[in-house]
N, C-alpha and C positions, 0 to 999 in steps of 0.2 A: 531683374533687369531688362524688357520684352525685346531682344535681339532690333536691322532693320531687315525685313527680308525682300526680295524681288528672284523676282520666279520667270525664268523665260525660254517659252512653248506657244510658240506661233499655231499649228496646226497637227495635224489635220484634228476633225471632228472630233474624233473616236479619242485620239488621247488628247486634250484637252478636255474630253470626260472622268478618264483616266491621271490627269492631273486634280482634279477636285478632292477624292478622300487626300490626300498630302495637302493639302491645301487644309483638311477638317483637320487631319491631324496635328497640323504644327498647330491651331489652335486651340485643341484640347489640351495643347501644351502650356501655352501663350493665354488664356484668357482676353479676349483687348485688343489682342499682338492686330494692328494693319501689315496687311501684305501689300504688295504693288504687283502686277503680275504684266507682260510682257505679251500682247498675241494678236492674231492676225482677225481682220473684221467680222471675220465667220464665229471664229471662238469667242470672239466676245458678244455676240446676236447671242448666241445661244446663252449663254454664263453672262450676262448682263443681271445685273444685280445681288449677285453673291454676294454676301457681306463680309463687312471686311476684307476686301479687296479695293483696290483702283487698280482700272485695268490701262495701260497705256499702249493706244495700238497699231499695228507698225503692217501697215499693207504690201509686201513684194515690188508692188511696181513702183513704188517713188524711190530705189534702191537707196546707193550714198545720201543724196540729200534727205533721204527720208529716215534714214537711219542719224543726221548731224539733229531733226527734227525732234527730233523723240528723247537724246541729250540733253535740248532741251527744255521738254517739256518735267524729264523726272528732276526733280527732288534735286535742291544744290550739296544738299552734305553729302558723303558717300554710304550705300550700305554697308551694311553689316556682312553680309550672305547674299549675294546673287547661288540660284540654285542653277544653274544652266541647265538645263531639260530637254537640249536638243542638238543629234551632231553635224546637221550638213554644215554645208561651209557657208550657206547664210546665215544661218542664223550663230553661228560660230566669227562672224564678222560684229555682227552686229551686238554681240555680248562687249565687243571690248569697248563701245559708248558707255558701259554702262557699271560706271565708279563701285570699288566693292574692296574688299577686306579680304574676305574671303568666297575662292570659287569656285561651287563644288560642281563636276559633272560629271562624265560617264566614266567605268573601267578604264582600260585598257584596246579588252575585248572586244566595247562597245565602240571605242573609238574610233573616229574616220572622218578627212575632209580636215587634218591639223589641231583634232577638237584637244590636245594637250598642250597645244601655245596658250588656249586661251584661260583657261585654270592653274590650280595651286593645287587640289583637292579631288579626291575622285572616291566616288561612293564603290562596295564590293563587290568582286568581281564573283558574280552567281550567275551559271550559266543554267541553263534550261528555265527559269524560270518567266511568269506571264509580264507581257510588257506592264502594267500595271503594278505590279509587285518591284520589279527595276524600278521609278520609277520612285514605287513607295518610299525607298532604299532610303533615297536623295536625304532622307532625313535621319539619317543612322551618325553621319558624319557629326551631326551637331545634338549628340548627345542621345536624339531621340527612337521612338520604334512604332512604324505603325501594325500594332495590333489586330487594330480595328479597320473595317472598310468603310466607310459611307456616307453618297455620296449628298443628297437632299439638294437638288436642282434649285437654281431660282426659274422656277414657277409661279407664270402669276393666274390669279382669276382668273381673270378674263381668256388663256388659253387653254382652261380644265373645259369654262365656258363655252368655247369654241367647238370643240373637242367634244360637248357630251352634243352639239346641236347635229354632227352628223351622220349618226345615223338610232332610230329608240333601244332605248337601255331595256330591252326587253328577254334578256338572258338567254340567246340567242349566241353560242364562240365567234371569237372572229380567228378568222388564221387573217392577222395583215403581209402583204407583198411590201416588201423593196427594194424594186430589183435589181441596183444598180449601187456597184459601187465606183469610187473614183476613179479606180484603177481599173481598163478593161476587160482586162483578162482571167482578172477575177471574178466576172458576172458569169451566171447563169442563162440558157435559155430560152425565149420566149415559151416557145414551145411543151417546154418543160416548166414553166412555172404552171403554163395554162394546166396540164392536164395534175400537178398533183393539187391547185386547186376545184377543179372538175369534179376532186377526187374528195377532198374537203365538201363542197359543196353541196356531194352525195351523203356525207354523211349527215346531211343537217344543218352547219357550219358559214357562217356570214367570209363573205370574199372581200378585203376593203386590200385596194392598192395606193401609196405612198410614194412623196419622191419630191425629189424640187425642180425646178426650170429648165433643166436642161437637152436640149437636140433628144441628144441620147435615151432621159428618161425618159423624154414622151413617145421617142417613137421604140424606145422599146416597153410604154404603157401597150401601145397602143398593138405592135404585137400580141401580144398577153388577152386583153381582150377579143380580141379575132380569133387565135388558135380556140380559149372560153368556147364550152355551150352551154356554161347556164353563165347567169348575170354575177356583177360584179361592183363596186360601190370604185366611182376612176377618182380620189383625190388626192393628185398627181398632182406639181406645183401649185395648189389654191394653200398652202398652210406655209408658215411664217419658219422659222427658227423657232420661235420662241413658244408655236403652237406643237410643234413635234415633239416637241416629250413627253406634254399632255394625249396627246391622235398616241403617241406608242405603247403608252398606259393602258388604254383602252384597249388595246386587244390579246386575248389568251395568249397567243404564239406568232411572234414575226420569223417568218419565212427572209432570207433573206444574205451578200457572200458575207464576205469581209471589211463593212462595208461602216461609219459614223452612226447610222443608223442600227445597227448590232447591241453598242456598246451605251451606246443611248438610252436603247428599248432596257437593256441591263443594268442598269442604274436607272432606271424607272419600274424596275420590279416584273417584269416582262420574260415573259421565257424565251428562248429565241431558239428558231430553229437554221443552225446557216451551215451552212455548204461550201465548204472547204475541200480544197485542190491543190488552190498555188501561193496557199499557205499554210500553215502549219497553229489548227484550232487550242493547243496547250500552249504557247504564247500568246494567241493574239486574237480569242475568242472569244464568247461573249465567261464572263469574267468567272461569273456566279453559280453559269451550270451548265454544262454543257450536258449533257446525257442526252440534247434532243439536236444532235450536230451531225451531219455527214463528216467523215474524215477518207477525204481518199488524196491525201498529204503522204504516206507513207509512196501511196500505187501510184503516184508523179513525181518522189524523189524517185523510184525503180524503172519506169520509163525516161523520163527527162533524162538523168542525174546519171543512170546507170549503178546508183548504191538503194539500199533502204533510205529511208526518215532517219534516224539515229548515228547514221554515222556523216552526218549531212554536218555543218559549221550550224550551230543556231541563231534561228530568225532567218534561213537562206528562203531567198523569195521562190518557187515556183514557176514568173509569169508567163508559161510559154503562151503561143499559137494552140489553141483546142484541149485544154488543160481540164477544161470545164468539161470537157466532154465526160469523163471519170466520175462527176457525182450524176447517176440514171433517177429513173423518177423515180425507181423500184425503191432506192434507195431515199429515195426521201421520205418515200410516202409511205416504209417502214420510221422514219425517226417521228415523220409526224402522228403514227399510231399507236408508237412509242407513249408517246404525249398521253394519246388519247386514254391509255391506257393508263397512265399512274392518277389521271385527272375525271376520269369516269365523266367526260365529256360524247 
């Protein structure tokens, strides 16, 4: 008998990408199972078309009225299982509107904002693991193990066609820059991106910039372009969330801070030059391959918190003003050259 399962994970884009392997694990265990997922509008736009999943969109701007509306939208019968994949206060409160017999949540060390009041089972407490593996462990109370990580993001043919039309497929390797995270203190600096981009261009690479439509992304991109000596293709604000995975897949290497595009690119098989000081790449870096990341998290811990990274609670963020100054242009160039050495590009 296939259980009825509802997943609750609202944001952010990187984290909803981490949930997809859990969906695939559940689907392998119970072929034909129909899952329900409570998600935010951005996550829905990215994952729309994920087979075997009914999405229920909750917009945080709608508050309690939106929560009541969501309850009316859900199936009338109680779910067998709720996987409460988020510990934030809003998500905890929203989960109270989801009727379910079994309510699986995080272990006590990861819980906050009264999370424990809204669940009746917990995942195993395993400190020191990647966010994706923590999410994957939500299948364990159900008697399953996530022994394979599979995404297969739902990317339509027209998104691939759009991406293919943006530059010629002429064999030139592509360094793509997605310069901004939603957490501004994680972001690197335009002049440093420009220096890395010029170095890549000097090695015969095509440079492409991508990003969303926010004022920060536009102004950051303009500053990068102004500081560059070499030409670059500016696609910032020109793609949709459905086109973004196809665009990222066309890159050979993506340079970005800890951000949604980092994890989407990883899911699409693109290597990532992650820029880390404010967050720990072992916990939230590109899941499949971190060989090309810059890791200054320990230096940040020592400078701003007075202790080495292993002494911090797992998951501690060091989002201080100026923390990304610890990531130098030379760090990024060395990571880029590691990629070139490994791939002969």
